[in-house]
N, C-alpha and C positions, 0 to 999 in steps of 0.2 A: 504494500500500500504506500503510495507516494502522495504527500501533501506539500503544497508549495504556496508561496506568496511573493509579491513584489515589494522590494525595499529600496530605499535610496541611501547610498553610502555617504554622500555629501549633499544633503538637502539644501544647504544655503546656496549651492551653485545654481539652483533654479532661479535665483534673482536675476541672472543673466537674461532670462526669458522676458523680463520687463522691457528690454530693448525692443521687443517685437511690437510694443504699443506705440513707439515713436512714429514709424511711417504711417500707421493708421491714424494717429492723432493729427499729424501734419496734413495728411490727405483730407481728413474731415474738415479742418480749418480752411484749406484751400477750396474745397467744394462749396462751403458756405459763401465765400467771397465770389466765386464764379457764378453761383446761383443768383446772388443779388444783381450782378451785372446782366445776366440773362433776362431777369425780370424787367429791368430797366429798358433793355433793348428789345424786349418781347421776342426772344429767341426760344425755339423749342429745346428741351433738354436732350442731350445725346443718350445713347444706350448706356445702361447702368452696368452691364456685366463686364465689359472690357475695361472700364475705368477703374474698377476695384481689383483687377487681377494683379497688377504690379505691386501695390502696397500689401495685398494679401500674401503674395509670394514672399516679399521681404519679411513680413511678420512671421510667416511659417518658418523661414530660415532661423530667425532669432529664437522663436519658441523651441524649435528642435534642438538648437545648440544649448539653450538653457536647460532643457531636459537632459541632454547628454552630460552637461556639467554637474548635474545633480547625481550622476552615476547610478542610474536604475540598475537593479540586479534581481535575478530570480533565485529564490532560495528553495531548495528541495529538502524535505524532511522524509527520509525513507523509514517507514515503520518496520520494525523487525519483530517477528513472533518469538517470544521468549518464554521458556518453561517457568512456571511458578512453583513447581513441586520438586525440582531437582537442581543440583549444582555439581560441578566437577572441579577437582584440584589436580593440576599436573605438577608432579614433584620431580625435579631434575637434579641428578647427582652432579655436584660441582667439585668433588674432591680431586686431588692431584692425579689419580689414576685415570680420570676422564680426559686427560691430555694425551693419552696413548693413541697411536696411529700406526698404520703399516709402514709409513715412510715420513720423513720430516715435512714434506710438502703435501701429504695426504690429509684428508678430512679426519679430524680427531673424533673421539667418542662423543665429546660434548657437542661438537658441531652437528654430528649426526643425530644426537638426542634432541637438539633444538628443532631440527628439521622434522623429525618424527613427531614431536609434540604439536607442531603447527598442523601437520597432516591429520593427526588424530583429532585435534580440536575441530577441524573442518568436517569431521564425520558426525559431530553432534552440534550443529550450528545453533540450535534453539536452546541449548543448555548453558546457562551462565558458567563461565570457567575461570579459574584463578591459577596462579603460578606460585610455586615455592621451591626453595633449594634444599638440598640434602647433603650433609656431611656427617658430623656426629650429632647434629640437631637439624630440625626442620625450621626454616625461616621463610615467612611469607613475603612475596614480592608484589603480588596482585591478588586482591580478594576476588571471589567469583563475580564476573561481570559479563553482560551480554555484548559488550563492545569487542568485536573480533579484531579490529585494528589495534586497539590497546593491548590485546593479548599478544598479537604478532610482534608489535614493536617492543614490548617488554621482554618477550622471549629472545628477540634478536639483540637488544641493546643491554639489558640489565643482567641477563644470565651469563655470567662469566666465570672462568675457572677460579675456584677458591675465593669467591666473593659471596658471602663472607667466609673467612677462613675458619677451619675447625677450632674448637676451644682446646682440644687435646693436642698432644705432640706425638701420638702414635704413628707408626709407619703406615698402617692402614687406618685412615681417618674415618671412613664411612662406617656407620652402624645402622642397619635396617631396623633395629629396635626403636630408633627415633621416630619411625613412621606412626607409632602409637599416638603421638601427640596430635596428629591431624584429625583424629576422631573426637577430641574433646577440648582443644585449646583455641577455639574461636576461628578456625580456618573456614568454617561454613556458617551460613546464616542459620540461627537456631531453629527457625520455623520450617526449613526445608527437610522433608522426610526422606528424600532419596539423595544419597551422597556417593559420588564416584571419586576414587583416588587412582590416578594413573602415575606409576613410578617408572621413570626412564633412568636406568643405572647400569653400570657394568657388573653389579652384583658382588663386587669384591668388598665384603663387609667383615668387620670384626665379629667374633662369635656372638650370637644373640638367641633369644628364645622366640621362635615363630609362634608358639602357642600364646605367649603374652601379647603379641601384636594382634593375633586373631581374636583374643578376648576383648581387646580394646575396640576392634572393628565391629564386634558383635553387639556391643551395647547400643540400645535404641538411640537414634533411629537406624543405626547400622551404616556400614561403609562397604561398598563393592570395590574390590581391588583388582586392578589390571597392571601387570608388570611387563616392561619391555626390556629385554636383555640387549644392551648396546655393547657388543664385545666380539672380538676375534682373537684367536689364540696367538696369532703371529704379530700382534701389536706391541709396541714399546713406547715408553715415554722418552722423548728426545730432548736433549739439553739445548742451550743456546747455540752451540757449535754444530748441532745436527747429529750428535753422538748419542746412542742409547744410554740411559742412566742405569748403572749397575744395580742400584738399590731396588729397582722395580722388576717384578716377575709376574706375568699374568696368572690369575687364579683359575685353574681348570675346573674347579668345583663351583664357580660362581653361578653357572646356569642352573645346576641342581639346587643351589641355595634359594634362588628365586622361585623355582618350581615348588619347593617345600613350603615357602612362605605363602604362595598363592593357594596351594592345596589346603593348608591349615586355615586360611582365611575365607575359604569358599570363593576365591577369585580365579583368575586365569593368567597364565604366564605365556609370553610370546618372545621370540627372538626379533631382532631388528629387521630380519628378512621376511617377517610374517606380518607386516603392517596392515595389509588388507584384511587378514583374519582378525587382527587386533581391533581394527576399526569396526568390523562387523560385531565382534563381541561387545565392544563399547556401546554401540547403538542398541544392542539387545539389553545390556545392563541398564541403559538409560530408559528404555521402554518408551511409553507415551504417557502424556498427562496434560493437564490444563495449561494453556498459554495465554499470554497477554501481549498487546502490541506496544512496544516502547520505541519512541522516536530516537533515531541515531543523531549524531552531530550533523548539522545542515551543511549541504554543499551549495556554494554560491557561484552563479554564472553571471558575469557582468554583461549588461545590455548596452552600455554607453557607446561602444564602437558602432553598433548597428544604428542607433539613433542618430549619431553624428553623420553616418553615411547617408541616412535618409534626408538630412538637411541639404545634401547636394542636389536632390531632385528639383525642388522649387528654384534653386539657384541656376541649374542648367536650363530649366524652362525659361527663366528670365533672359539668359544669354541667347537662347535659341529664338525667343520671341523678338527681342531687340534686333537680332541679326536679320530676321525675316522682314521686319519693318524697314530696316536700312536698305535691304535689297529692293523693296517695293518703291522706296523713294528714289533710289539710284537708277531704276530701270529706264525711266524716260530719258535720263541723261545719257545712258549707255546707247539708247536707240538713236538719239540725236548725234552722238559722236560717230556712230556707224554710218549714218546718212551723210555726215560731213565728209567722211573718208571716201564714200562712194562718189560724191560730187568732185572731190579733189582728184580722184583717179580719172 
């Protein structure tokens, strides 16, 4: 649903249109004087239509330029259908291991996780979605919102490696135990009964208790968990000189760790190569429910250039009309000159 209206960005510019009254006023004064002379001489009045065309055209030019100076613009408000019974939270792992890649110039796990989050968010466009980061704690970056543009820009600009850094100094900073906080610490609107948590991580976590996370997610109104394993076994964390860091080794058990967590929580686990299946599962978990129409940020299209271009039409008409009258006046002179040349020959 699209709603729009006309607005003026610089309304005071319309004062320029007052200039259009000057030729009309001058013409009216001149007409009154000519009319008095005609009455004295008892002359019939000329046709009215042509006498008013020139001042009317000049007034139209001024009025259109004044309207253009006021900068008229068309504002569109695109209404979006938004679920009122569900929200989603995308949790992205930003620990040091998410810098791993197959080569120094290849896409890192974090870059792939951000892209996957945007793609999965597009699978549930009506569900307000937020963003949080994961290390040894979960930190909110964007509370659930229906604004897809805000989600995408936050994911692109705000979600960076180790921002914020973990509180601890462990070699493995991530702990999936921290996900329990998303169920109870204000990450969702209290009134929303359906909550979705999507975790994008390499799964390389310190030991934790999956049953403890599952119990937190099971408390009413409950949380539906979807995990995406962003990981390949041949990846390394590269230093500033492009050399692999000796301290990092991929955790081959990370995939089974996420599968265990998802199973305990009644959720589903996917690899980064199964995003289509993850999107389908996410839509199924979101289900259907009541929606409302919420207006997005308006888009503004300026109309001033078109109005200014329209002012050229009466101006061109004046030039054409004057040129035509000049040719009419000059035609007898041209004929006389031609006759004179014939006689001279």
